[in-house]
C-alpha positions, 0 to 999 in steps of 0.5 A, spaced: 665 584 420 664 579 425 657 579 429 661 578 436 668 582 436 673 580 441 678 585 444 684 585 448 684 592 451 689 591 457 693 585 460 689 580 462 682 583 460 678 580 454 672 584 451 667 580 448 662 585 444 656 584 441 656 587 434 649 587 430 647 595 431 642 595 425 638 590 429 639 592 436 644 586 438 638 581 437 641 574 439 640 570 433 643 563 433 649 565 430 651 570 435 649 565 441 654 560 437 660 565 437 659 567 444 659 560 446 666 559 442 669 566 445 667 564 453 669 557 452 676 559 449 677 565 454 675 560 460 681 556 458 686 561 456 690 562 462 692 569 460 685 572 461 683 574 468 677 578 467 672 578 461 667 584 459 661 583 456 658 589 452 654 591 446 654 598 444 654 605 446 646 605 445 644 598 446 646 592 450 642 587 447 634 588 445 633 580 446 632 574 441 631 575 434 624 574 433 624 573 425 628 567 427 623 564 431 616 566 429 615 560 425 619 555 429 615 549 432 616 546 439 621 540 436 625 545 432 626 549 438 628 543 442 632 541 437 637 547 437 639 545 444 640 552 446 642 551 453 648 548 451 650 555 448 649 559 454 653 554 459 660 556 457 657 563 459 654 561 465 660 556 468 666 561 465 671 560 471 673 567 470 670 573 473 665 576 468 663 584 468 657 586 463 657 593 461 650 595 459 648 601 455 641 602 453 636 596 452 638 589 456 631 586 454 629 579 454 635 575 452 639 581 453 637 581 460 638 574 461 645 575 458 647 580 463 644 576 468 650 571 466 655 576 469 658 577 476 658 584 476 653 589 472 655 596 470 649 600 468 649 607 464 643 612 467 639 610 460 639 603 461 633 599 462 632 592 464 626 587 462 623 580 460 618 582 455 617 575 453 610 574 455 608 580 450 609 576 444 606 569 447 612 566 450 616 566 457 623 567 458 627 561 456 634 562 458 634 563 466 629 569 466 625 566 471 630 563 475 636 568 475 631 574 476 628 571 482 634 569 485 637 576 484 631 580 486 626 576 490 619 573 488 615 579 488 619 584 484 621 578 479 613 576 478 612 584 476 617 584 471 615 577 468 608 578 468 607 585 465 613 585 461 614 592 463 622 594 464 625 597 469 630 603 469 637 602 471 636 606 478 630 601 479 635 595 477 640 598 482 635 599 488 632 592 487 639 589 486 639 587 479 645 591 477 652 593 481 653 600 479 649 605 475 654 611 472 653 616 466 652 613 460 659 615 457 662 612 463 660 605 463 665 602 459 671 605 462 668 603 469 667 596 467 675 596 465 677 600 471 674 594 475 676 589 471 684 591 472 683 591 479 680 584 479 686 582 474 691 585 480 688 580 485 691 574 486 688 569 481 687 563 485 684 567 490 679 570 485 678 563 482 676 560 488 671 566 490 667 565 484 667 558 484 664 558 492 659 563 490 656 560 484 656 553 488 654 555 494 648 559 492 643 553 491 646 549 497 644 549 504 648 554 508 651 549 512 654 546 505 656 552 502 660 554 509 663 548 508 665 549 501 667 556 503 672 554 509 675 549 505 677 554 499 679 558 505 684 553 507 686 551 501 689 558 499 694 557 505 698 553 500 699 558 495 705 563 494 700 568 493 697 568 500 704 568 503 706 574 498 700 578 500 700 577 507 708 579 507 707 585 503 701 588 508 706 587 514 711 590 510 707 596 507 709 595 500 705 593 494 704 585 493 707 582 487 702 576 485 704 570 481 698 566 481 701 560 484 
């Protein structure tokens, strides 16, 4: 069976599921290549409107596969060009929801932070413990974590390697929701179905502007927002949505 599974539980919703329970979904090179392929394909698939990224009921991903790295040289690590495998997730045009149970550590935490929404179970934990094995995060852990929670909380996690609980992660802004462990996937699926019911062009523009604007100046980001807002008035979905609101009926969005 594949180490990364692809499921289609509902119209417009795809699930990418890590499937290495025997090693707590450790992210070896093969898994990263499969993730890159799935996200590339789903990003280009018009029928897919939202993606759920998840592990199992007990663990999301406990980090990189240390056995795969322990004897590697710096040149070997550089030659892997692992950043090319993370890029299809980082640049995916579709909304991505991470459904996290159990450990999301190291590369697992970095993987979750590639999502747009994170739903965590009460028993989940998040951390960047790389310093404890003599290295540091290498897939965005120092940058995405700092942008999500601020310098001082990020530095505490990065320099000590200590994880935080789901509730702590919620308080610091690292996750979107915390629910009972048994409700994580269903909560993520419910959110995904809600997103799928929204006008596709507006959803895509929202994600595009948020992602492009977060590292721009406020003035430039506001310009991006304004232009995208104006562009949406060229869509049939804008007319349908506003008319349906005024007529007190459910809109029928068609993605055009």
